[in-house]
C-alpha positions in Angstrom: 13.2 7.0 -25.7 14.3 3.9 -23.9 13.9 3.0 -20.3 17.1 3.2 -18.2 15.9 0.8 -15.5 13.8 -2.5 -15.7 11.2 -3.8 -13.4 12.9 -5.6 -10.4 16.3 -3.8 -10.7 17.9 -2.2 -7.7 18.4 1.6 -8.0 20.1 4.2 -5.8 18.7 7.7 -5.1 21.2 10.4 -5.9 19.9 12.7 -3.2 20.0 10.4 -0.1 21.8 7.2 -1.2 18.8 5.0 -0.4 18.8 1.7 -2.4 15.3 0.9 -3.8 13.7 -1.6 -6.2 11.8 -0.6 -9.3 8.2 -1.6 -9.3 7.0 0.0 -12.6 7.1 3.0 -14.9 4.5 5.8 -15.0 4.5 8.2 -17.9 3.5 11.6 -16.5 3.2 14.3 -19.1 6.6 14.8 -20.7 8.8 13.2 -17.9 9.1 9.6 -16.9 8.4 8.7 -13.3 9.5 5.5 -11.7 7.6 3.8 -8.9 10.0 2.4 -6.3 9.8 0.5 -3.1 12.2 0.1 -0.1 12.2 -1.4 3.3 12.0 1.1 6.2 14.1 -0.2 9.1 12.6 2.1 11.7 9.0 1.3 11.0 9.8 -2.3 9.8 7.6 -2.0 6.7 7.8 -1.6 2.9 7.4 1.9 1.6 6.6 3.0 -1.9 7.4 6.3 -3.6 7.6 7.9 -7.1 10.9 9.4 -8.3 11.9 11.0 -11.6 14.1 8.7 -13.7 17.0 11.2 -14.0 17.4 11.3 -10.2 18.2 7.6 -9.9 21.4 5.6 -10.5 22.0 1.9 -10.9 22.9 0.3 -7.6 25.9 -2.0 -7.5 
């Protein structure tokens, strides 16, 4: 299985359209999880989260 996204790439969440940057991959049981970061404009800080790989698209 190959990785769809590389570290440092910009990705877009399918659910809410938020553009995020890939930090690293985490292999959790049988599914691949991607750790991502984005800038929160309301709080003015960088947020981190984990998303499943199949719920992300490449951002243009």
